[in-house]
C-alpha positions, 0 to 999 in steps of 0.5 A: 480514287482512280484504280485504273491503269493508264495506257503507258502503265499497260504498255509497261506491263506488256513489255515486262511480260514479254521480257519475262517470257523470254528470259525465265526459261533460261534461268539456272536451277535454284540452289538448296535453301541451306546453301546461302552463298549459292542463294546469294549468287543466284539472287544477285544474278537475277538482280543483275539481269533486271538491271541490264534490262532496265527494271532494277530501279523499279523499287524506288525510281518508278511510280508506286503504280509501276512498282505494283505492276512489276511485283504483280507480273513477276510473281504471276510469271514465277520469276525469282523473288528478291531473296537476299536482296530483300532488305536492300531493295525494299527497305534500306534502298528506298530509305536511303533514296528518301532520306540519304545525302547525294553522296550516300545515294551515289555510294549505296544505291547503284551497288544494290541495283546492280546486284553487287551488295546485300543488306541486312536489317539490324533493328530487333533486339532480344529485349526490344522486339515489338517495342523497338523504341526500347532498343539498348544497343549503344553508339558513342561518338569518338572523333569521326566514328560511332563506336557501337556495342550491343546485340541484334536478333532476327537480323535478316540475311546477316550471314551473307550481307555486306551492309546492315541498316542499324538502329542504335541509341546515341543519347541514353538520357533522351526520351525513348523515341528521341535518342535513336540514330540510323546507321549503315554498318559495314558487315566486315568491320572488326567486332561483329559476330554473326550466329545464324538462327534456324526457324521452325520451317528449317531455314536460316535466313535470320541471325543473331549479331553481336557488336563489340566496340564496332567502329562505324564512320559518322558519314554512314549516318542517315538523317541527323543524330537522334533523329533515327526514329523518324527515319525508321518510320520511313523504313517501316512504311516501305516494309508494310506498304508495297513490299507484300504486293507479290505475296498477295498475288502468290496467295491468290494463286495458292487459293486457286490451287487449293480449290483444284486439289480439294476437288481432286481429293474429295474434300470439296464435298465439305461445305464448311471447307468451301465456305472457308475458301470462298471467304478467303477469296473475298479476303484476298480480293479485298487486300488486292483492292487495298493495295491499289488504294495504298498505291493510289494514295502514294501517287497523290501524296509522295513516294513514301507509303502512308499509314494504310500499310499498317491496315494492310499488314494487319489483315494480310498477316492473319489472312495468310495464316488462315490460308495455310490452315485451310491448306492443312485441311485440304491436305488432311494427313499429308499436312504432316509431310514436310515434302508436300506443297504448302506444309513449310509455307504453313510453318513460316506463316506463323511468323507473319503476325510477328515480323515487320511489326506484331499485329498488336503494334499494328492495331495500336498504329491504326487506333492512334494514328488513323482512328485518333483514339487516345494512347493507352496508359 
């Protein structure tokens, strides 16, 4: 396994750093977290800048190593996050690039890259969250359309989305994993109701979505009918693979800031706190090396991340929670002040052992698919 960078990759890093240093000072101020139309415009404006500079396709046209360098450098520079483009750029786009027809790739990928369309993710349901194969949203074939009825929950960016990567059950009599289909649903179709959900941290980037006889053209199916579970595993492999690279870099930066804050407010004198910070430093260094290992494996085996993404996601989710629990120790009584740094991050970190597949599900994947242990009964 080679974790070093080639001269060409280092040249890419250098050019990216120069470009970021040139354009970031001129960016407008970020909109309020509650201004979702403003956030959509801001995020898509940044994506258009990336497109014009030749960096837009890095999430699926570039090698895994260049994608990792891009995420690392943009995070270090404080560049805008993908924001409203998260699902399109990191989930739906790579999936369509890997599994879509030439016509589907031509229709959906360019608008994502140019910052023209937003996608949301319609996977989870009220009674089928972690047990995704238990989903009950139905789609029956009617001529050239699928007619979809059901509901989704925790649908990322649904309130500002143009399209939804949607999982539906097309064969209710098939075994649970066999009767699922992956559809691209236009969010302006008749019969769709979106109700935003406010999280513990006060944000509303998720929504409930209710579907009442929504007609989705059959040409919007990605993969074969009833083969949606396999296509979904491609989507989730991207979600659990390189999508968190920038967040590891951010956590390492926060760790350094915590150490400096602790030295300034006297909490550095606590040896227990210093040990926790040291262990977290080792944890995030190891996670960064695991990221590089996953990238190296993807370089050798193909563009779709492997099962190592589940190992990474499992460890990262818990490390992030421990990081912000430690931040609360550093802040002391100020950890109850929502206007202080890291307090809202601590609240949002609670979701990481649930989002993108719960830790229990990740342990099952590691046990069964990596370690070869028998399935539970």
